[in-house]
DSSP file (Angstrom, degrees, kcal/mol; ACC not computed):
  #  RESIDUE AA STRUCTURE BP1 BP2  ACC     N-H-->O    O-->H-N    N-H-->O    O-->H-N    TCO  KAPPA ALPHA  PHI   PSI    X-CA   Y-CA   Z-CA
    1    1 A M              0   0    0      0, 0.0     2,-0.1     0, 0.0     5,-0.0   0.000 360.0 360.0 360.0 135.9   94.1  109.3   93.4
    2    2 A Q    >   -     0   0    0      1,-0.1     3,-1.9     2,-0.0     4,-0.2  -0.479 360.0-120.1 -75.5 148.1   92.9  111.9   95.9
    3    3 A K  G >  S+     0   0    0      1,-0.3     3,-1.9     2,-0.2    -1,-0.1   0.791 109.0  66.0 -62.7 -29.0   92.5  110.7   99.4
    4    4 A Q  G >  S+     0   0    0      1,-0.3     3,-1.1     2,-0.1    -1,-0.3   0.708  88.1  70.7 -67.2 -15.1   88.8  111.5   99.5
    5    5 A H  G X  S+     0   0    0     -3,-1.9     3,-1.7     1,-0.3    -1,-0.3   0.610  74.0  86.0 -72.6  -9.8   88.3  108.8   96.9
    6    6 A F  G X>  +     0   0    0     -3,-1.9     4,-1.3     1,-0.3     3,-0.7   0.487  59.8  92.5 -71.3   0.0   89.0  106.3   99.6
    7    7 A I  H <> S+     0   0    0     -3,-1.1     4,-2.6     1,-0.2    -1,-0.3   0.829  76.2  66.1 -57.2 -30.7   85.4  106.4  100.5
    8    8 A I  H <> S+     0   0    0     -3,-1.7     4,-2.6     1,-0.2    -1,-0.2   0.894  96.5  53.3 -59.5 -40.7   85.1  103.5   98.2
    9    9 A I  H <> S+     0   0    0     -3,-0.7     4,-2.5    -4,-0.2    -1,-0.2   0.942 109.9  47.5 -60.1 -47.6   87.2  101.4  100.5
   10   10 A D  H  X S+     0   0    0     -4,-1.3     4,-2.2     1,-0.2    -2,-0.2   0.921 112.5  48.8 -60.9 -44.5   84.8  102.2  103.4
   11   11 A L  H  X S+     0   0    0     -4,-2.6     4,-2.2     1,-0.2    -1,-0.2   0.907 111.7  49.1 -63.7 -41.3   81.7  101.4  101.4
   12   12 A I  H  X S+     0   0    0     -4,-2.6     4,-2.5     1,-0.2    -1,-0.2   0.911 110.4  51.3 -63.7 -41.7   83.1   98.1  100.2
   13   13 A L  H  X S+     0   0    0     -4,-2.5     4,-2.4     1,-0.2    -2,-0.2   0.877 109.2  49.7 -65.8 -36.9   84.1   97.1  103.7
   14   14 A V  H  X S+     0   0    0     -4,-2.2     4,-2.4     2,-0.2    -1,-0.2   0.897 110.5  50.9 -66.6 -39.0   80.6   97.9  105.0
   15   15 A A  H  X S+     0   0    0     -4,-2.2     4,-2.4     2,-0.2    -2,-0.2   0.898 110.3  49.4 -63.6 -39.6   79.2   95.8  102.1
   16   16 A I  H  X S+     0   0    0     -4,-2.5     4,-3.0     2,-0.2     5,-0.2   0.920 109.2  52.8 -64.4 -43.2   81.5   93.0  103.1
   17   17 A F  H  X S+     0   0    0     -4,-2.4     4,-2.2     1,-0.2    -2,-0.2   0.936 111.6  45.8 -55.2 -48.6   80.4   93.3  106.8
   18   18 A A  H  X S+     0   0    0     -4,-2.4     4,-2.2     1,-0.2    -1,-0.2   0.893 112.8  50.5 -63.4 -40.3   76.7   93.0  105.6
   19   19 A T  H  X S+     0   0    0     -4,-2.4     4,-2.6     2,-0.2    -2,-0.2   0.927 109.7  49.6 -64.5 -45.5   77.6   90.1  103.4
   20   20 A I  H  X S+     0   0    0     -4,-3.0     4,-2.7     1,-0.2    -1,-0.2   0.912 111.0  51.1 -59.8 -42.9   79.4   88.2  106.2
   21   21 A G  H  X S+     0   0    0     -4,-2.2     4,-1.0    -5,-0.2    -1,-0.2   0.907 110.4  47.9 -61.6 -42.5   76.4   88.9  108.5
   22   22 A R  H  <>S+     0   0    0     -4,-2.2     5,-3.1     1,-0.2     3,-0.4   0.907 112.5  49.0 -66.5 -41.1   74.0   87.5  106.0
   23   23 A V  H ><5S+     0   0    0     -4,-2.6     3,-1.8     1,-0.2    -2,-0.2   0.927 107.8  54.3 -62.9 -44.2   76.1   84.4  105.4
   24   24 A S  H 3<5S+     0   0    0     -4,-2.7    -1,-0.2     1,-0.3    -2,-0.2   0.733 112.8  43.8 -65.7 -20.2   76.5   83.8  109.1
   25   25 A H  T 3<5S-     0   0    0     -4,-1.0    -1,-0.3    -3,-0.4    -2,-0.2   0.266 114.9-113.6-105.8  10.5   72.7   83.8  109.4
   26   26 A G  T < 5 +     0   0    0     -3,-1.8    -3,-0.2     1,-0.2     2,-0.2   0.773  65.1 150.8  66.7  26.5   72.0   81.7  106.4
   27   27 A E      < -     0   0    0     -5,-3.1    -1,-0.2    -6,-0.2    -2,-0.1  -0.499  52.4 -84.5 -90.9 161.8   70.4   84.5  104.5
   28   28 A S        -     0   0    0     -2,-0.2    -1,-0.1     1,-0.1    -5,-0.0  -0.250  24.3-147.6 -63.1 146.4   70.3   85.1  100.8
   29   29 A L        +     0   0    0      4,-0.1    -1,-0.1    -3,-0.1    -6,-0.0   0.072  49.1 137.2-103.1  23.2   73.2   86.8   99.1
   30   30 A V    >>  -     0   0    0      1,-0.1     4,-1.9     4,-0.0     3,-0.8  -0.429  67.7-114.3 -64.4 145.9   71.1   88.5   96.4
   31   31 A P  H 3> S+     0   0    0      0, 0.0     4,-2.6     0, 0.0     5,-0.2   0.855 115.4  56.4 -52.9 -39.2   72.2   92.1   95.9
   32   32 A A  H 3> S+     0   0    0      1,-0.2     4,-2.2     2,-0.2     5,-0.1   0.876 107.1  49.9 -63.1 -35.8   68.9   93.5   97.2
   33   33 A G  H <> S+     0   0    0     -3,-0.8     4,-1.9     2,-0.2    -1,-0.2   0.902 110.5  48.8 -67.8 -41.5   69.3   91.5  100.4
   34   34 A I  H  X S+     0   0    0     -4,-1.9     4,-2.7     2,-0.2    -2,-0.2   0.920 112.2  48.8 -64.3 -43.3   72.9   92.8  100.9
   35   35 A V  H  X S+     0   0    0     -4,-2.6     4,-2.7     1,-0.2    -2,-0.2   0.907 108.3  54.8 -62.1 -41.6   71.7   96.4  100.3
   36   36 A H  H  < S+     0   0    0     -4,-2.2    -1,-0.2     1,-0.2    -2,-0.2   0.892 114.7  39.9 -59.1 -40.1   68.9   95.9  102.7
   37   37 A T  H  < S+     0   0    0     -4,-1.9     4,-0.4     1,-0.1    -2,-0.2   0.879 121.9  41.4 -75.5 -38.7   71.3   94.9  105.4
   38   38 A A  H >X S+     0   0    0     -4,-2.7     4,-2.6     1,-0.2     3,-0.7   0.754  89.4  85.3 -84.8 -25.9   74.0   97.4  104.6
   39   39 A W  H 3X S+     0   0    0     -4,-2.7     4,-2.7     1,-0.3     5,-0.2   0.823  87.1  52.2 -56.4 -39.5   72.0  100.6  103.8
   40   40 A P  H 3> S+     0   0    0      0, 0.0     4,-1.9     0, 0.0    -1,-0.3   0.922 116.1  41.5 -62.6 -38.8   71.7  101.9  107.4
   41   41 A F  H <> S+     0   0    0     -3,-0.7     4,-2.5    -4,-0.4    -2,-0.2   0.875 114.8  50.5 -74.3 -38.1   75.5  101.6  107.9
   42   42 A M  H  X S+     0   0    0     -4,-2.6     4,-2.4     2,-0.2    -1,-0.2   0.892 110.0  51.3 -66.4 -38.4   76.3  103.0  104.5
   43   43 A T  H  X S+     0   0    0     -4,-2.7     4,-1.8    -5,-0.3    -2,-0.2   0.940 112.4  45.1 -62.8 -47.3   74.1  105.9  105.1
   44   44 A A  H  X S+     0   0    0     -4,-1.9     4,-2.2    -5,-0.2    -2,-0.2   0.891 111.5  53.9 -63.6 -39.3   75.7  106.7  108.4
   45   45 A L  H  X S+     0   0    0     -4,-2.5     4,-2.4     1,-0.2    -1,-0.2   0.911 106.9  51.1 -60.6 -43.3   79.1  106.2  106.8
   46   46 A L  H  X S+     0   0    0     -4,-2.4     4,-2.5     1,-0.2    -1,-0.2   0.870 107.2  53.7 -64.1 -36.4   78.3  108.8  104.1
   47   47 A V  H  X S+     0   0    0     -4,-1.8     4,-2.2     2,-0.2    -1,-0.2   0.935 108.7  49.5 -61.4 -45.5   77.2  111.2  106.8
   48   48 A A  H  X S+     0   0    0     -4,-2.2     4,-2.3     1,-0.2    -2,-0.2   0.920 111.4  48.9 -59.4 -44.0   80.6  110.8  108.5
   49   49 A W  H  X S+     0   0    0     -4,-2.4     4,-2.9     2,-0.2     5,-0.2   0.897 108.0  53.6 -64.3 -40.5   82.4  111.4  105.2
   50   50 A V  H  X S+     0   0    0     -4,-2.5     4,-3.0     1,-0.2     5,-0.3   0.928 109.1  49.7 -59.6 -44.0   80.4  114.5  104.4
   51   51 A V  H  X S+     0   0    0     -4,-2.2     4,-2.2     1,-0.2    -2,-0.2   0.937 112.3  47.5 -60.1 -46.7   81.4  115.9  107.8
   52   52 A L  H  <>S+     0   0    0     -4,-2.3     5,-3.2     1,-0.2    -2,-0.2   0.927 116.3  43.3 -60.2 -45.2   85.1  115.1  107.2
   53   53 A L  H ><5S+     0   0    0     -4,-2.9     3,-0.9     3,-0.2    -2,-0.2   0.899 113.7  49.5 -71.2 -40.4   85.0  116.6  103.7
   54   54 A V  H 3<5S+     0   0    0     -4,-3.0    -1,-0.2     1,-0.3    -2,-0.2   0.894 114.6  45.2 -65.2 -38.8   83.0  119.7  104.6
   55   55 A R  T 3<5S-     0   0    0     -4,-2.2    -1,-0.3    -5,-0.3    -2,-0.2   0.428 112.8-123.9 -84.3   2.4   85.3  120.4  107.5
   56   56 A K  T < 5 +     0   0    0     -3,-0.9    -3,-0.2     1,-0.2    -4,-0.1   0.889  55.2 158.2  56.5  44.2   88.3  119.7  105.2
   57   57 A R      < -     0   0    0     -5,-3.2    -1,-0.2    -6,-0.2    -2,-0.0  -0.654  49.0 -97.7 -93.6 152.0   89.6  117.0  107.5
   58   58 A P        -     0   0    0      0, 0.0    -1,-0.1     0, 0.0     3,-0.0  -0.383  28.4-158.5 -64.9 150.2   92.0  114.3  106.4
   59   59 A T  S    S+     0   0    0      1,-0.1     9,-0.1     5,-0.1    -6,-0.0   0.511  80.7  55.4-110.0  -8.2   90.2  111.0  105.7
   60   60 A T  S    S+     0   0    0      4,-0.1    51,-0.2    50,-0.0    -1,-0.1   0.332  81.2 105.0-110.9   7.6   93.0  108.4  106.0
   61   61 A T  S  > S-     0   0    0      1,-0.1     4,-2.0    49,-0.1     5,-0.1  -0.385  81.2-113.6 -82.6 165.4   94.2  109.2  109.5
   62   62 A L  H  > S+     0   0    0      2,-0.2     4,-2.5     1,-0.2     5,-0.2   0.886 118.7  55.6 -64.1 -37.9   93.5  107.0  112.5
   63   63 A G  H  > S+     0   0    0      1,-0.2     4,-2.3     2,-0.2    -1,-0.2   0.907 107.2  48.6 -60.5 -41.9   91.4  109.8  114.0
   64   64 A A  H  > S+     0   0    0      2,-0.2     4,-3.1     1,-0.2     5,-0.2   0.896 109.8  53.4 -63.5 -39.6   89.3  109.9  110.9
   65   65 A G  H  X S+     0   0    0     -4,-2.0     4,-2.6     2,-0.2    -2,-0.2   0.910 109.1  47.6 -61.8 -43.2   88.9  106.1  111.1
   66   66 A V  H  X S+     0   0    0     -4,-2.5     4,-2.7     2,-0.2     5,-0.2   0.919 113.9  47.9 -64.2 -43.1   87.7  106.4  114.7
   67   67 A F  H  X S+     0   0    0     -4,-2.3     4,-2.5     2,-0.2     5,-0.3   0.951 113.9  45.6 -62.1 -50.0   85.3  109.1  113.7
   68   68 A V  H  X S+     0   0    0     -4,-3.1     4,-2.5     1,-0.2    -2,-0.2   0.915 114.0  50.5 -60.6 -43.4   83.9  107.2  110.7
   69   69 A W  H  X S+     0   0    0     -4,-2.6     4,-2.8    -5,-0.2     5,-0.3   0.943 111.9  45.7 -60.5 -50.1   83.6  104.0  112.7
   70   70 A L  H  X S+     0   0    0     -4,-2.7     4,-2.6     1,-0.2     5,-0.4   0.929 115.5  45.6 -62.5 -45.7   81.7  105.7  115.6
   71   71 A V  H  X S+     0   0    0     -4,-2.5     4,-2.3    -5,-0.2     5,-0.4   0.903 114.2  50.3 -63.6 -40.3   79.3  107.5  113.3
   72   72 A T  H  X S+     0   0    0     -4,-2.5     4,-2.1    -5,-0.3     5,-0.2   0.930 115.6  40.7 -64.6 -46.4   78.8  104.4  111.2
   73   73 A V  H  X S+     0   0    0     -4,-2.8     4,-2.5    -5,-0.2     5,-0.2   0.969 122.0  39.3 -68.0 -53.0   78.1  102.1  114.1
   74   74 A V  H  X S+     0   0    0     -4,-2.6     4,-2.5    -5,-0.3     5,-0.2   0.948 121.3  43.5 -64.7 -49.0   75.9  104.6  116.1
   75   75 A G  H  X S+     0   0    0     -4,-2.3     4,-2.5    -5,-0.4    -1,-0.2   0.907 114.0  51.0 -63.6 -41.5   74.1  106.0  113.1
   76   76 A G  H  X S+     0   0    0     -4,-2.1     4,-2.4    -5,-0.4    -1,-0.2   0.911 111.9  46.9 -62.1 -42.8   73.6  102.5  111.5
   77   77 A M  H  X S+     0   0    0     -4,-2.5     4,-2.7    -5,-0.2    -2,-0.2   0.905 111.6  50.9 -66.9 -41.0   72.1  101.1  114.8
   78   78 A L  H  X S+     0   0    0     -4,-2.5     4,-2.7    -5,-0.2    -2,-0.2   0.920 111.8  47.3 -62.2 -42.9   69.8  104.1  115.2
   79   79 A L  H  X S+     0   0    0     -4,-2.5     4,-1.8     2,-0.2     6,-0.2   0.900 112.0  50.3 -65.3 -40.1   68.6  103.8  111.6
   80   80 A R  H  <>S+     0   0    0     -4,-2.4     5,-3.0     2,-0.2     4,-0.3   0.933 113.0  46.3 -61.6 -44.7   68.1  100.0  112.1
   81   81 A R  H ><5S+     0   0    0     -4,-2.7     3,-1.3     1,-0.2    -2,-0.2   0.921 110.7  52.7 -62.8 -44.3   66.1  100.7  115.3
   82   82 A W  H 3<5S+     0   0    0     -4,-2.7    -1,-0.2     1,-0.3    -2,-0.2   0.827 112.0  45.7 -61.6 -33.5   64.1  103.4  113.6
   83   83 A T  T 3<5S-     0   0    0     -4,-1.8    -1,-0.3    -5,-0.2    -2,-0.2   0.347 120.3-106.2 -94.8   6.4   63.1  101.1  110.7
   84   84 A G  T < 5S+     0   0    0     -3,-1.3    -3,-0.2    -4,-0.3     2,-0.1   0.642  72.7 139.6  83.4  13.5   62.3   98.2  113.1
   85   85 A E      < -     0   0    0     -5,-3.0    -1,-0.2    -6,-0.2     2,-0.1  -0.443  60.5 -78.0 -86.5 166.3   65.3   96.1  112.3
   86   86 A G        +     0   0    0     -2,-0.1    -1,-0.1     1,-0.1    -5,-0.1  -0.346  41.7 169.7 -70.8 140.2   67.2   94.2  115.0
   87   87 A T        +     0   0    0     -2,-0.1    -1,-0.1    -7,-0.1     5,-0.1  -0.243  19.8 165.2-137.8  45.2   69.6   95.8  117.4
   88   88 A A     >  -     0   0    0      1,-0.1     4,-2.3     4,-0.0     3,-0.4  -0.287  49.4-111.5 -62.5 150.2   70.2   93.0  119.8
   89   89 A V  H  > S+     0   0    0      1,-0.2     4,-2.5     2,-0.2     5,-0.2   0.884 116.8  53.3 -54.6 -44.8   73.2   93.5  122.1
   90   90 A P  H  > S+     0   0    0      0, 0.0     4,-2.6     0, 0.0    -1,-0.2   0.900 110.0  49.2 -60.1 -36.9   75.2   90.6  120.5
   91   91 A F  H  > S+     0   0    0     -3,-0.4     4,-3.0     2,-0.2     5,-0.3   0.914 109.8  50.9 -66.0 -42.0   74.7   92.2  117.1
   92   92 A I  H  X S+     0   0    0     -4,-2.3     4,-2.4     2,-0.2    -1,-0.2   0.918 112.1  47.6 -61.0 -43.0   75.8   95.6  118.4
   93   93 A V  H  X S+     0   0    0     -4,-2.5     4,-2.4    -5,-0.2     5,-0.2   0.948 114.6  44.7 -63.3 -49.3   79.0   94.1  119.9
   94   94 A V  H  X S+     0   0    0     -4,-2.6     4,-2.9     1,-0.2     5,-0.3   0.930 114.9  48.2 -62.6 -46.1   79.8   92.2  116.7
   95   95 A A  H  X S+     0   0    0     -4,-3.0     4,-2.4     1,-0.2     5,-0.3   0.906 111.6  50.8 -61.1 -42.0   79.1   95.2  114.5
   96   96 A T  H  X S+     0   0    0     -4,-2.4     4,-1.5    -5,-0.3    -1,-0.2   0.929 115.6  41.1 -62.4 -46.4   81.2   97.5  116.7
   97   97 A V  H  X S+     0   0    0     -4,-2.4     4,-2.4     2,-0.2    -2,-0.2   0.946 117.4  45.7 -69.4 -48.9   84.2   95.1  116.7
   98   98 A V  H  X S+     0   0    0     -4,-2.9     4,-2.5     1,-0.2    -2,-0.2   0.926 114.5  47.4 -63.5 -45.1   84.1   94.2  113.0
   99   99 A L  H  X S+     0   0    0     -4,-2.4     4,-3.0    -5,-0.3     5,-0.4   0.833 110.0  53.9 -68.3 -30.0   83.5   97.7  111.8
  100  100 A A  H  X>S+     0   0    0     -4,-1.5     4,-2.1    -5,-0.3     5,-1.0   0.946 110.3  46.5 -64.3 -47.4   86.4   98.9  114.0
  101  101 A V  H  X5S+     0   0    0     -4,-2.4     4,-0.7     3,-0.2     5,-0.2   0.923 120.4  40.0 -60.1 -44.1   88.7   96.4  112.5
  102  102 A F  H  X5S+     0   0    0     -4,-2.5     4,-1.6    -5,-0.2     5,-0.2   0.972 122.4  35.8 -70.0 -55.6   87.6   97.3  109.0
  103  103 A L  H  <5S+     0   0    0     -4,-3.0     4,-0.3     1,-0.2    -3,-0.2   0.790 130.7  30.2 -79.2 -28.8   87.2  101.1  109.2
  104  104 A I  H  X5S+     0   0    0     -4,-2.1     4,-2.2    -5,-0.4    -3,-0.2   0.798 113.7  64.0 -92.0 -35.9   90.2  101.8  111.5
  105  105 A G  H  X<S+     0   0    0     -5,-1.0     4,-2.1    -4,-0.7    -3,-0.2   0.892 100.8  47.5 -58.2 -46.7   92.3   98.8  110.3
  106  106 A W  H  X S+     0   0    0     -4,-1.6     4,-2.4    -5,-0.2    -1,-0.2   0.861 111.5  52.6 -67.3 -31.4   92.8   99.9  106.7
  107  107 A R  H  > S+     0   0    0     -4,-0.3     4,-2.9    -5,-0.2    -1,-0.2   0.886 105.6  54.1 -69.2 -37.0   93.8  103.4  107.9
  108  108 A L  H  X S+     0   0    0     -4,-2.2     4,-2.1     2,-0.2    -2,-0.2   0.930 111.1  45.8 -59.7 -45.4   96.3  101.9  110.3
  109  109 A L  H  X S+     0   0    0     -4,-2.1     4,-2.8     2,-0.2     5,-0.2   0.915 112.2  52.0 -62.1 -42.8   97.9  100.1  107.3
  110  110 A W  H  X S+     0   0    0     -4,-2.4     4,-3.0     2,-0.2     5,-0.2   0.927 109.1  49.1 -59.9 -47.1   97.7  103.2  105.2
  111  111 A V  H  X S+     0   0    0     -4,-2.9     4,-2.3     1,-0.2    -1,-0.2   0.919 113.4  47.0 -60.7 -44.2   99.5  105.3  107.8
  112  112 A R  H  X S+     0   0    0     -4,-2.1     4,-1.9    -5,-0.2    -2,-0.2   0.921 115.1  44.7 -65.3 -43.6  102.2  102.7  108.2
  113  113 A L  H  X S+     0   0    0     -4,-2.8     4,-2.3     1,-0.2    -2,-0.2   0.883 112.5  52.3 -67.5 -37.6  102.7  102.3  104.4
  114  114 A D  H  X S+     0   0    0     -4,-3.0     4,-1.9    -5,-0.2    -2,-0.2   0.891 108.4  50.8 -65.7 -39.3  102.6  106.1  103.9
  115  115 A R  H  X S+     0   0    0     -4,-2.3     4,-1.7    -5,-0.2    -1,-0.2   0.899 110.7  49.5 -64.3 -40.2  105.3  106.6  106.6
  116  116 A R  H  X S+     0   0    0     -4,-1.9     4,-1.7     1,-0.2    -2,-0.2   0.909 110.5  49.4 -64.9 -41.8  107.5  104.0  104.9
  117  117 A S  H  < S+     0   0    0     -4,-2.3    -1,-0.2     1,-0.2    -2,-0.2   0.843 115.2  43.2 -70.8 -31.3  107.1  105.5  101.5
  118  118 A T  H  < S+     0   0    0     -4,-1.9    -1,-0.2    -5,-0.2    -2,-0.2   0.733 113.9  52.1 -84.1 -21.3  108.0  109.0  102.8
  119  119 A A  H  <        0   0    0     -4,-1.7    -2,-0.2    -5,-0.2    -1,-0.2   0.782 360.0 360.0 -81.8 -27.5  110.9  107.8  104.9
  120  120 A G     <        0   0    0     -4,-1.7    -1,-0.2    -5,-0.2    -2,-0.2   0.463 360.0 360.0-104.8 360.0  112.6  105.9  102.2
């Protein structure tokens, strides 16, 4: 599998983030509700990926993870604000931390596993 296909991991993790948020607030888990919550972050995530791919940057490095995370959080919050959705400070903090763990975390694991496979 080519590394740019790992966009699927990021999209799934953003969907999980949205699902966890909906569960924590007692909201419905119907697919349309999850999409409603996730779309601003998924849109921003896709923008980050387009930038990485157009600039021919690696997508599985920690640097890429930080870039994708920052664009996803900032862009997602801006889109939420623009559409009249909530951007309360506690939500921004939680989203920032959870998405950092998700979007940077899997890349950290990838880098470590990749180093092991090439070293041995």
